[in-house]
VODRENGU-176257 format. One line per 4 residues: number of its first residue (from 1); their letters; for each residue x, y, z of N, C-alpha, C. Coordinates in pm, whole numbers, plus 32768, in hexadecimal, padded with zeros to 4 digits. Layout:
BEGIN
NUM> A> X:Y:Z:X:Y:Z:X:Y:Z | ...;
END
This chain:
BEGIN
1> MYKT> 7F09:80A6:40BF:7F7D:805F:40F3:7FF6:807A:409E | 7FE6:8071:4021:8053:808B:3FC4:807D:811B:3FC9 | 8021:8172:3FD6:803E:8201:3FDB:808B:8225:4057 | 8065:81E8:40C4:80AD:8205:4143:813B:81D6:413C;
5> NHME> 8154:8162:4108:81DE:8130:40FC:8230:8185:409F | 81F2:81B4:4038:823B:8209:3FDA:8267:828B:401B | 8218:82C3:406E:823B:8341:40B2:82AB:8329:4117 | 82A6:82B9:415C:8310:829B:41BD:8396:8289:4177;
9> NHYC> 8392:8246:4103:8410:8235:40B9:8447:82B9:408A | 83F0:830F:405F:841D:8394:4031:845A:83E4:40A3 | 841F:83DB:4119:8452:8425:418E:84D9:83F0:41B8 | 84F0:8371:41BA:8572:8335:41DE:85DC:835A:417B;
13> HRLF> 85B7:835F:40FB:8619:8384:4095:864A:8412:40A9 | 85F2:846C:40D2:8619:84F8:40EB:8678:8501:4162 | 865E:84B9:41CE:86B6:84BA:4243:873F:8485:4221 | 8745:841E:41D0:87C5:83E2:41AB:8819:8442:4159;
17> SICI> 87D8:848C:4100:8822:84EC:40AD:8855:8561:40FF | 880B:858A:4166:8837:85F9:41BC:88B1:85D1:420D | 88B5:8556:4241:8927:8528:4294:89A5:8519:4242 | 899B:84EE:41C4:8A12:84D6:4172:8A4A:8556:413E;
21> HKPP> 89FD:85AF:4108:8A2B:862C:40CB:8A2B:869B:4131 | 8AA4:86B3:4178:8AB2:871F:41DB:8AC7:87A2:4195 | 8A98:880F:41CC:8AAE:8893:418F:8B3D:88C0:41A3 | 8B71:8912:4151:8BFC:8945:415F:8C09:899F:41D9;
25> VAGT> 8C86:89A1:4214:8CA1:89F4:428B:8C96:8A84:4266 | 8C5E:8AD1:42C3:8C49:8B60:42A9:8CCC:8BA8:429C | 8CDA:8C03:423F:8D52:8C54:422B:8DB8:8C12:41D4 | 8DA4:8B98:41A8:8E04:8B53:4153:8DCC:8B51:40C7;
29> PAGG> 8E08:8B96:4069:8DD2:8B99:3FE1:8DE9:8B15:3F9D | 8D93:8AFA:3F49:8D9E:8A7E:3EFD:8E15:8A86:3EA2 | 8E5F:8A17:3E9E:8ED5:8A13:3E48:8F48:8A63:3E7E | 8F52:8A7C:3F06:8FBE:8ACC:3F41:9045:8A8E:3F2F;
33> SDLR> 904D:8A0B:3F3C:90CF:89C9:3F2E:9105:89D7:3EA3 | 90AF:89D8:3E40:90DF:89E9:3DB7:9115:8A73:3DA2 | 90D5:8AD9:3DE3:9106:8B62:3DD2:918F:8B72:3E11 | 91A4:8B32:3E88:9228:8B3D:3EC9:9292:8AFD:3E73;
37> KQSA> 9271:8A8B:3E37:92D3:8A4B:3DE0:92F5:8AA3:3D6B | 9291:8AE7:3D33:92AB:8B3D:3CC2:92FF:8BB5:3CE8 | 92E4:8BF0:3D61:9332:8C65:3D8B:93C1:8C3E:3DAC | 93DB:8BC3:3DDD:9463:8B99:3DFF:94B8:8B89:3D85;
41> VAPP> 9480:8B62:3D17:94CE:8B4B:3C9E:94C1:8BBB:3C3D | 947F:8C28:3C66:946C:8C97:3C08:94EE:8CDE:3BF2 | 9511:8D06:3B7D:958F:8D4D:3B61:958C:8DD8:3B9B | 9601:8E0F:3BC3:9603:8E97:3BFC:95DD:8EFD:3B96;
45> SGQQ> 95AE:8F6C:3BCB:9585:8FD8:3B74:95FF:9021:3B3E | 95EC:907D:3AE9:965B:90C8:3AAC:96A3:911E:3B10 | 965D:915E:3B6D:969D:91B4:3BD2:96F3:9163:3C30 | 96C3:90EB:3C5B:9713:9096:3CB3:978F:9064:3C6D;
49> QQSN> 9785:9046:3BEE:97FA:9016:3BA5:9864:9082:3B9C | 983C:9101:3B89:989D:916E:3B85:98E2:917F:3C0D | 9895:9171:3C7A:98D0:917E:3D01:9936:9110:3D1A | 9918:9096:3CF0:9976:9027:3D03:99F5:903F:3CB4;
53> NSNV> 99E5:9071:3C3A:9A5C:908C:3BE7:9AB4:90F6:3C27 | 9A76:915E:3C62:9AC7:91C8:3CA2:9B0E:9193:3D1D | 9AD0:9138:3D6B:9B12:90FE:3DE1:9B89:90AB:3DB9 | 9B7E:905D:3D50:9BEE:900B:3D1F:9C60:9064:3CF4;
57> TRRR> 9C40:90D3:3CAE:9CA8:9130:3C81:9CEF:9170:3CF8 | 9CA2:9196:3D63:9CDC:91D5:3DD9:9D38:9174:3E22 | 9D12:90F2:3E2E:9D68:9091:3E72:9DE9:907D:3E25 | 9DE2:907C:3DA5:9E5C:906D:3D56:9EB8:90E4:3D69;
61> TVSS> 9E7D:915D:3D71:9ECF:91D5:3D83:9F15:91D5:3E0A | 9ECC:91B0:3E77:9F07:91AD:3EFE:9F75:9146:3F07 | 9F5B:90CE:3ECF:9FC0:9065:3ED7:A03C:9089:3E88 | A02A:90CF:3E17:A09F:90F8:3DCA:A0ED:9165:3E10;
65> NSRP> A0A8:91C0:3E5C:A0ED:922B:3EA4:A135:91F6:3F1F | A104:918A:3F61:A141:9157:3FDC:A1C4:9110:3FC3 | A1DF:90E2:3F4C:A25C:909C:3F31:A2CA:9101:3F17 | A341:90F4:3F63:A3B1:9152:3F4A:A3EB:913C:3EBF;
69> SVPT> A417:91A9:3E8A:A451:91A2:3E04:A4DD:9168:3E0A | A50A:9135:3DA1:A58E:90F5:3D99:A5FE:9157:3DB4 | A5FD:91D3:3D82:A66A:9231:3DA1:A674:9250:3E35 | A604:9255:3E7F:A608:9272:3F0F:A656:9206:3F59;
73> RIVY> A641:9188:3F36:A689:911C:3F77:A71F:9125:3F5A | A743:914B:3EE6:A7D1:9156:3EC2:A814:91C5:3F11 | A7D2:9237:3F20:A80B:92A7:3F6C:A81C:9281:3FFE | A7BC:923A:403A:A7C4:9211:40C6:A83B:91B4:40DD;
77> KEAL> A850:9157:4087:A8C1:90FC:4095:A945:9146:408A | A94D:91A4:4031:A9C9:91EF:4023:A9E5:9242:40A0 | A97D:9280:40DD:A992:92D1:4157:A9BC:927A:41CB | A97F:9205:41DB:A9A3:91AB:4247:AA32:9179:4238;
81> GSSL> AA56:9158:41C1:AADE:9129:41AA:AB45:9194:41C8 | AB2B:9211:41A5:AB8B:927C:41C0:AB98:9296:4255 | AB27:9288:42A5:AB2E:929D:4336:AB82:9232:4378 | AB72:91B5:434E:ABC3:914A:4388:AC56:915C:4367;
85> ETDL> AC72:9185:42ED:ACFD:919A:42C8:AD3B:920B:4319 | ACEB:9275:4339:AD20:92E4:4389:AD41:92B7:4417 | ACE9:9264:4456:AD03:9232:44DD:AD7D:91D8:44E0 | AD8E:9186:447B:AE01:912D:4479:AE82:9178:4462;
89> DLPF> AE7A:91EE:4424:AEF3:923B:440A:AF26:9283:4486 | AED1:928E:44F7:AEFD:92D3:4570:AF6C:9284:45B4 | AFC9:92C8:45F8:B032:9280:4643:AFF6:922E:46B3 | B043:91CB:46E0:B012:9170:4748:AFF5:91BA:47CA;
93> WQRT> B049:921B:47F0:B036:9260:486F:AFB9:92B7:486F | AF92:92EA:47F7:AF17:933B:47F1:AE9A:92E4:47FF | AEA4:9267:47D7:AE30:920D:47E4:AE25:91CF:486F | AE91:91CC:48BD:AE90:9188:493F:AEBB:91E2:49B1;
97> WFIG> AEBA:9267:49A0:AEEE:92C0:4A08:AE9A:92BB:4A87 | AE16:92A9:4A7A:ADC0:92A9:4AF1:ADDA:922E:4B49 | ADEE:91BB:4B09:AE0E:9142:4B56:AE94:9152:4B9C | AEF5:918D:4B58:AF77:91A4:4B96:AF6E:9202:4C0D;
101> LLLV> AF19:926A:4C03:AF09:92C8:4C72:AECE:9282:4CEC | AE68:922F:4CD7:AE2E:91E5:4D47:AE93:9188:4D89 | AEE6:9149:4D38:AF4B:90EE:4D6F:AFB1:9139:4DC4 | AFDC:91AF:4D95:B03D:91FE:4DE1:B000:922D:4E65;
105> MALS> AF82:9257:4E65:AF41:9284:4EE0:AF34:9211:4F44 | AF10:919A:4F14:AF02:9127:4F6E:AF88:9104:4FAE | AFF4:9104:4F60:B078:90E6:4F97:B0A4:9150:4FFB | B082:91CE:4FE2:B0A8:9239:503F:B062:9228:50C5;
109> FFGL> AFDF:920D:50C4:AF97:91FA:5142:AFCA:917F:518D | AFEA:9116:5144:B01E:909D:5184:B0A4:90B8:51C7 | B0FC:9102:5183:B17C:9124:51BE:B16E:917D:5239 | B110:91DC:5234:B0FA:9233:52A8:B0C8:91E4:5320;
113> AIFL> B06E:9183:5308:B03B:9131:5376:B0AA:90DF:53B6 | B103:90A6:5365:B172:9059:539D:B1D0:90B2:53EC | B1EA:912B:53BA:B243:9188:5400:B20B:91AD:5489 | B189:91CD:548F:B14D:91F1:550F:B14C:917B:556F;
117> FLTL> B133:9104:553B:B130:908E:5591:B1B8:9070:55CE | B223:9086:5582:B2A8:9064:55B2:B2E6:90D0:5609 | B2BE:914D:55F8:B301:91BA:563E:B2BA:91E9:56BB | B236:91DD:56C0:B1ED:9211:5734:B1F1:91AE:57A6;
121> DSDY> B20E:91DE:581C:B20F:918B:5894:B180:9176:58C1 | B15F:90FA:58E8:B0D6:90DD:5913:B0B0:912B:5990 | B115:9152:59E1:B0F6:919E:5A5A:B0BC:9226:5A38 | B0E2:925F:59C4:B0B3:92E3:59A0:B02A:92E0:595E;
125> TSTP> B001:926D:592F:AF80:9263:58EB:AF13:922A:5943 | AF33:9207:59BD:AECD:91CF:5A15:AE6C:923B:5A42 | ADF4:9213:5A62:AD8F:9271:5A91:AD74:9258:5B24 | AD51:92BE:5B6F:AD3A:92AB:5BFE:ACBD:9258:5C18;
129> VYAA> ACC5:920A:5C83:AC53:91B7:5CA7:ABF1:9204:5CFD | AC26:925A:5D55:ABD1:92A6:5DB0:ABEA:933B:5D9F | AB85:9388:5DBD:AB92:9419:5DB9:ABAA:944D:5E46 | ABE8:94C1:5E4C:AC04:94FE:5ECE:AB83:952D:5F0F;
133> TSEG> AB80:9526:5F92:AB0B:9554:5FDC:AB2C:95D6:6021 | AAD7:9600:607C:AAEA:9680:60BF:AB66:967E:6117 | ABA2:96F2:612B:AC1D:96FD:6179:ABFE:96FB:6210 | AC65:96D0:625D:AC5C:96D5:62ED:AC0F:9664:632E;
137> VEIT> ABE8:95FD:62E1:AB9B:9591:631D:ABF8:9536:636C | ABBF:94ED:63C9:AC0E:9492:641B:AC29:9411:63CD | ACA2:93E0:63D9:ACCB:9368:6391:ACB9:92EF:63EC | AC7D:9286:63B7:AC61:920D:6404:ACA0:9194:63BF;
141> YGSV> ACA5:9125:6407:ACD5:90A9:63CB:AC74:907C:635C | ACAD:904F:62EF:AC5D:9029:627A:AC53:9097:6212 | AC7E:9111:6234:AC7A:917E:61D2:ACE1:9165:6164 | ACC3:9197:60ED:AD1C:918D:6079:AD4B:921A:6059;
145> LKLM> ADCF:9230:6056:AE00:92B9:6048:AE85:92BE:5FFD | AEAC:9338:5FDE:AF31:9354:5FA7:AF7F:93A7:600C | B000:938A:6015:B059:93D8:606B:B0B1:9431:6013 | B0AE:94B3:602F:B0FD:9512:5FE1:B176:9541:6032;
149> HEKT> B1EA:953C:5FF1:B264:956F:602F:B25A:9608:6034 | B265:9640:60AC:B249:96CF:60BD:B2A7:9727:606C | B325:9706:6067:B387:975F:602A:B384:975A:5F91 | B379:96E3:5F57:B37E:96D6:5EC4:B2F4:96C7:5E84;
153> RFRL> B28D:96AF:5ED3:B202:969E:5EA4:B1F0:961E:5E52 | B24D:95C1:5E59:B240:9540:5E16:B1EE:94E1:5E6F | B1A6:9483:5E2E:B156:9421:5E77:B1A4:939F:5E8E | B18F:9363:5F03:B1CB:92E0:5F20:B18E:927A:5EBF;
157> HSHD> B1E6:9231:5E7A:B1BC:91E4:5E04:B203:915D:5E01 | B1C0:90FA:5DC8:B201:907A:5DAE:B1C5:903C:5D32 | B20B:8FDA:5CFA:B1DF:8F95:5C82:B226:8F0E:5C7E | B1FA:8EB8:5C29:B230:8E30:5C24:B2B3:8E2D:5BD5;
161> VPYG> B313:8E7C:5C04:B399:8E82:5BC9:B3FE:8E6D:5C3A | B451:8E06:5C36:B4AE:8DEC:5CA5:B529:8E46:5C9D | B56A:8E56:5D0F:B5EB:8E9B:5D11:B653:8E47:5CC7 | B6AD:8E8C:5C83:B71A:8E45:5C40:B78F:8E27:5C9B;
165> SGSG> B788:8E57:5D16:B7F2:8E3D:5D79:B7AF:8E2B:5E01 | B801:8E1A:5E68:B7CC:8E0B:5EEF:B77A:8D8D:5EFF | B700:8D9B:5F32:B6AB:8D27:5F4E:B66D:8CEC:5ED0 | B661:8D3B:5E66:B61B:8D0C:5DEE:B584:8D07:5DFE;
169> QQSV> B551:8D40:5E6B:B4C1:8D42:5E81:B47F:8DB2:5E30 | B3FA:8DB9:5E38:B3AF:8E1C:5DEB:B3D9:8EA9:5E15 | B3F5:8EFD:5DB2:B42B:8F82:5DCD:B3BF:8FE2:5DFC | B3E9:9046:5E49:B394:90B2:5E7A:B3D6:9135:5E51;
173> TGFP> B388:9191:5E18:B3BE:9210:5DE6:B360:9282:5E0A | B389:92FB:5DE5:B333:9370:5DEC:B304:9392:5D5F | B282:93A5:5D4E:B248:93B8:5CC8:B214:9447:5CBB | B230:948B:5C4A:B20F:951A:5C40:B17D:9539:5C25;
177> NVDD> B135:94E0:5BE1:B0AC:9500:5BB6:B045:94DC:5C21 | AFD9:9527:5C21:AF6D:9510:5C82:AF14:949C:5C56 | AEF4:9497:5BD5:AE94:9433:5BA2:AEDD:93B1:5B82 | AEFB:9365:5BEB:AF45:92E8:5BDC:AF0B:9280:5C3A;
181> ANSY> AEE3:920D:5C02:AEA4:91A4:5C53:AF07:9154:5CA5 | AF88:915C:5C86:AFED:9110:5CD0:B020:9159:5D4C | AFDE:91C5:5D72:B008:9210:5DE9:AFA3:9204:5E5C | AF47:91A6:5E53:AEE3:9194:5EBE:AF12:9129:5F20;
185> WIVR> AEFD:9147:5FA1:AF25:90EE:600E:AEB0:90DC:606F | AEA0:9062:60A1:AE37:9043:6102:AE75:9043:618E | AE39:908C:61E9:AE6C:9095:6272:AE38:901E:62C2 | AE95:8FCC:62F8:AE70:8F54:6345:AEAF:8F5C:63D1;
189> PSPE> AE6D:8F21:6435:AEAB:8F18:64BB:AF0D:8EA3:64BF | AF5F:8E9F:6524:AFB7:8E2B:6536:AF64:8DB6:6569 | AF8C:8D3A:6549:AF3B:8CC7:6573:AF34:8CB5:660A | AF93:8CED:6655:AF96:8CD8:66E6:AF2D:8D2C:6730;
193> TSAK> AEF2:8D8E:66EF:AE92:8DE5:6732:AE03:8DB8:6716 | ADA7:8DF0:6764:AD19:8DD2:6751:ACD3:8E3A:66FA | AD22:8E93:66BE:ACE6:8EFC:6669:ACA4:8EBD:65F0 | AC39:8EFE:65C4:ABED:8EC9:6553:ABCE:8F3B:64F2;
197> QGDS> AB92:8F16:6483:AB71:8F79:641D:AB0F:8FE0:6453 | AB2F:9060:6438:AADB:90CC:6466:AB0A:910C:64E7 | AB6D:90CE:6529:ABA3:910A:65A5:AC01:917D:6583 | AC01:91E3:65D5:AC5D:9253:65C2:ACEB:9228:65E5;
201> IKSG> AD4E:9274:65B3:ADDB:924F:65C2:AE1F:92BD:6614 | AE51:9298:6687:AE91:92F9:66E0:AF26:9303:66C2 | AF5F:9372:66EA:AFF0:9384:66DB:B039:931B:672F | B0A1:92DE:66F6:B0EB:9274:6738:B0BB:91E9:6714;
205> SIIR> B04C:91DD:66CA:B018:915A:66A3:B074:911A:663A | B07C:9096:663D:B0C7:904B:65D7:B064:9024:6568 | B083:904E:64F0:B02A:9035:647E:B078:8FEB:6411 | B02C:8FB7:63B2:B065:8F7E:6338:B022:8FC0:62C0;
209> LQHM> B06D:8FD0:6255:B038:9008:61D9:B041:8F9D:616C | AFCC:8F77:6138:AFC7:8F10:60D0:AFAE:8F52:6048 | B008:8F34:5FEA:AFF8:8F6C:5F63:AF7A:8F31:5F24 | AF1F:8F87:5EFA:AE9B:8F5A:5ED1:AEA0:8F03:5E53;
213> KTRR> AEF6:8F23:5DF6:AEF4:8EDD:5D76:AF3E:8E58:5D7B | AFB2:8E53:5DBD:B000:8DD7:5DC1:AFEB:8D87:5E41 | AFA6:8DC0:5EA4:AF85:8D7F:5F24:B000:8D64:5F7A | B072:8DA2:5F5D:B0EA:8D90:5FAE:B0F4:8E00:6015;
217> WLHS> B145:8DE7:607F:B14F:8E43:60F0:B1C9:8E9E:60E2 | B1B7:8F1C:610F:B229:8F78:6114:B28D:8F40:617A | B309:8F2C:614D:B369:8EDA:6199:B3F0:8F22:619A | B442:8F03:61FE:B4CB:8F37:6201:B525:8ED3:6249;
221> HLHA> B5A8:8EE1:6231:B60C:8E87:626B:B694:8ECB:625E | B6FF:8E80:6275:B785:8EB9:6279:B7C9:8EBD:61F0 | B788:8E92:6187:B7C3:8E9D:6101:B7D2:8F31:60DD | B838:8F4F:608C:B852:8FDA:6065:B7F6:9003:5FF3;
225> SPIS> B7C8:907F:5FF8:B773:90B3:5F8D:B7C8:90CB:5F0F | B78C:90C6:5E97:B7DA:90C7:5E1B:B828:9147:5E01 | B7F2:91BD:5E22:B834:923B:5DFD:B888:9273:5E6F | B84C:9286:5EE3:B891:92CA:5F52:B8D9:926B:5FB1;
229> GNLE> B8BD:91EB:5FAB:B8FB:918C:6007:B8BE:918C:6091 | B84C:91CC:60A5:B805:91C8:6125:B7BB:9144:6134 | B762:913A:6195:B716:90C0:61AA:B6B2:90AC:6136 | B6B3:9035:60FF:B659:9019:608E:B5C9:900D:60C0;
233> VSCF> B56C:9047:6075:B4DC:9039:608E:B4A1:8FEF:6016 | B458:8F84:6031:B422:8F31:5FC5:B393:8F0A:5FE5 | B359:8EB4:5F90:B2D8:8E75:5FAB:B2ED:8DDF:5FAF | B2AE:8D9E:6011:B2CA:8D10:6027:B24F:8CCC:6062;
237> GDDG> B244:8C47:604C:B1D7:8BF9:6086:B158:8BFF:6034 | B0E9:8BD9:6074:B065:8BDD:6035:AFFC:8BDD:60A4 | AF7F:8BC0:6080:AF12:8BC7:60E2:AF29:8B6B:615A | AF62:8AF6:6141:AF76:8A97:61AE:B005:8A8B:61DC;
241> NSDT> B05C:8AE6:61B1:B0EA:8ADC:61D4:B11D:8B67:61FA | B132:8B7C:627B:B161:8BFC:62AD:B1B6:8BE3:632A | B21C:8C39:633E:B271:8C2C:63B5:B28E:8CB7:63EE | B2E7:8CBC:6452:B304:8D3B:6494:B34C:8D9E:6439;
245> GDYW> B382:8D6F:63CA:B3BE:8DCB:636A:B358:8E25:6326 | B2D6:8E08:633E:B26A:8E5A:6304:B230:8EBC:6369 | B26A:8EC4:63E2:B231:8F17:644C:B26E:8FA3:6449 | B215:9008:6450:B23F:9094:6453:B1F5:90DB:64C4;
249> RLEI> B23F:9129:6511:B203:9173:6580:B1DC:91FF:6551 | B15D:9223:656B:B128:92A6:6541:B152:9311:65A6 | B191:937C:6574:B1B5:93EF:65C7:B174:946B:658B | B117:94A6:65D6:B0CE:951C:65A6:B118:9599:65D5;
253> EGSG> B135:95F3:6577:B176:9671:6598:B10F:96D1:65D5 | B138:971B:6639:B0DE:977B:6678:B094:973D:66ED | B021:9779:670B:AFD5:9752:6782:AF66:96EE:6765 | AF5B:96C2:66EB:AEEF:9664:66CB:AF03:95DC:670B;
257> KTWR> AE95:95A0:6733:AE9B:951D:6774:AE6E:94AC:6719 | AE15:94C8:66BA:ADE9:9463:6659:AE0A:9493:65CD | AE20:9434:6574:AE4D:9453:64EC:ADDA:948D:649B | ADF5:9504:6462:AD95:9545:640B:ADD9:9566:6386;
261> QDQR> AD85:9583:6323:ADB9:9594:629C:AE18:960C:6291 | AE02:9676:62DA:AE52:96F0:62C9:AECA:96F6:6327 | AEEC:9689:636A:AF5A:968C:63CA:AFDD:9659:638D | B04B:9695:63B8:B0D1:966A:6390:B0FA:95F4:63E8;
265> IRLR> B129:958B:63A8:B14B:9511:63F3:B1D5:94DF:63C8 | B20C:9488:641C:B282:9438:63FA:B261:93A6:6414 | B29E:934E:63C4:B290:92BE:63D7:B31B:9286:63F4 | B32A:924A:646A:B3AC:9214:6493:B3A6:917B:6495;
269> HVDT> B405:913E:644F:B407:90AD:6445:B42C:906F:64CC | B3E0:900A:64F7:B3F1:8FD1:657D:B475:8F85:6587 | B49A:8F37:6522:B512:8EE3:652B:B593:8F34:6519 | B599:8F8C:64B6:B616:8FD2:6497:B61C:905D:64D4;
273> LGYL> B5AB:9090:6507:B5A0:9118:653F:B5BA:9184:64D7 | B5AB:9162:6458:B5BC:91C6:63EF:B537:9208:63CC | B53E:928B:63B4:B4C6:92D6:638B:B4B0:92C5:62F3 | B430:92BA:62CE:B40F:92B7:623F:B438:933C:6202;
277> HSHD> B48D:9338:619B:B4D4:93AE:616D:B4D3:93B2:60D4 | B4DA:942B:609E:B4ED:943B:600E:B537:94BE:5FF4 | B569:94CD:5F7A:B5B5:9545:5F53:B5AC:9553:5EBC | B5F0:95B6:5E86:B5E3:95D3:5DF7:B643:9583:5DA0;
281> KKYS> B680:951B:5DD5:B6D6:94C3:5D84:B67C:9462:5D38 | B688:9463:5CB3:B62A:9419:5C5E:B670:93A8:5C13 | B61F:9343:5BF3:B64E:92D4:5BA0:B651:92FF:5B0E | B6AD:92C4:5AC3:B6BB:92E8:5A35:B696:9276:59D7;
285> RIAG> B681:91FD:5A0B:B667:918E:59B1:B5D9:9158:59C2 | B5C7:90E7:5A02:B545:90A4:5A03:B4D6:90FE:5A38 | B4F0:9143:5AA6:B48D:919F:5ADF:B4B8:922E:5AC3 | B4D4:924C:5A46:B507:92D0:5A20:B4AA:9340:5A4B;
289> GQQE> B4E3:93A9:5A8A:B495:941B:5AB8:B45B:940A:5B43 | B460:9392:5B7B:B42E:937A:5C02:B4A3:9384:5C65 | B487:93B5:5CDC:B4F3:93CE:5D3B:B4FD:935F:5DA3 | B572:9357:5DDF:B58E:92EB:5E3E:B541:9300:5EC1;
293> VCGV> B50E:9291:5EF7:B4D5:928B:5F7D:B52B:922B:5FCD | B555:9254:6043:B5B0:9204:6095:B592:921C:6129 | B5E6:91E9:617F:B5D8:91FF:620E:B656:923F:6247 | B645:92A3:629D:B6B6:92E3:62E2:B695:92E9:6377;
297> REKR> B6FB:92DC:63CB:B6E2:92D6:645B:B6D7:9361:649B | B6FE:93C8:6454:B6F5:944F:648B:B66D:948D:6469 | B63C:94DE:64C2:B5C0:9528:64A9:B5E3:95A3:6457 | B5AF:95A7:63DC:B5CE:9614:6380:B54D:964D:6345;
301> ADNV> B560:96BD:6300:B4ED:96F9:62BC:B4C0:96A5:6244 | B51B:964E:6212:B4FA:95FD:619D:B4AE:957D:61C1 | B48F:9567:623F:B43F:94F0:6260:B3B8:9514:629E | B37C:9581:626C:B2F5:95AA:6294:B295:958C:6221;
305> WLAV> B221:9551:6244:B1BD:9529:61E1:B133:955A:620C | B0D9:9564:61A9:B04E:958A:61C3:AFF1:952C:6177 | AF80:950C:61B5:AF18:94BF:6170:AEC8:951D:6116 | AEBC:94F6:6097:AE76:954E:6037:ADFF:9504:5FFA;
309> EGVY> AE04:94E4:5F79:AD90:94A6:5F38:AD71:941D:5F73 | ACF3:93F8:5F71:ACCF:9374:5FA2:AC3D:9369:5FCA | AC1B:92F7:5FFE:AB95:92DC:6036:ABA9:92BB:60C9 | AB6E:930C:611E:AB81:92FF:61AE:AB02:92C9:61ED;
313> LPVS> AB0E:9255:622B:AA99:9217:626B:AA72:9265:62E8 | A9F2:9270:6303:A9C7:92B9:637C:A9EE:926E:63FA | A9F9:92B9:6466:AA1D:927D:64E7:A9A8:9228:6518 | A9C7:91AD:653C:A95E:9154:656E:A937:917B:65FC;
317> ESK> A8B8:9169:661D:A888:918B:66A3:A8B7:9123:6707 | A8F0:9152:6776:A920:90F6:67DE:A8AB:90BE:682C | A8B4:903E:684E:A847:8FFD:6898:A868:8FF6:692D;
END
């Protein structure tokens, strides 16, 4: 009994000692932490100390070479000071000549613009609204066209400038240039007829010509024209204001029965019986270079006109 208990106690003591005393981890040498501590505080070897000394010497050499020397700074200051003194010694005009040149150029362009604005007539700078179409087409009501005086080749023209004498209404002249927007006229029938836009215009028809830009009607009366003293031709009224002073009878020269672009025509005023007329007598002031348009009761070579540039509406189909 005693022997058995003694063996059991011995066996338990062995198990207890095995559980408490664990074996060291594989690959970890005993006393490793002490060796690391010793290597961390170990003094450098002789070769490492020489390398450190050479690095310190090299850093000192580089830092000493990177700093500019005192004489270099003195020379730079002297050169800068001499350059500033040279610039200040230049005359004022040599330092500001470019600004002066720009100012003179700007004033020159400004003066040229004012000169052109004051001297050029707006009639000469206008651009045409419509281009000319093919020749020989039939002219209908609603067409927009220019009338050219056969003898002088001037276009029937008007602008918002009144006569200085006579009626004082809007003046009508002959204009020399082709590319002018103030020479377009719209062909209208008289209000008493049933003619409409697109209808052809026969010889003997009474028509009206409306100035496209100012919307006034080609008009005549017994006032004297400014230059020749003939019947004055003017522009008068508006879209809703027209009278018999705006009526003109179409007379086609030759055997033609309907108005076409290539035909010679005359326009005779219904009230005064004067033919639309022009000649080479020109204005010298407000409408300088433009010639007089008036009315004369005699049939002359100077009262023949032709339809030239314009937009001609096609003939409408009769129902």
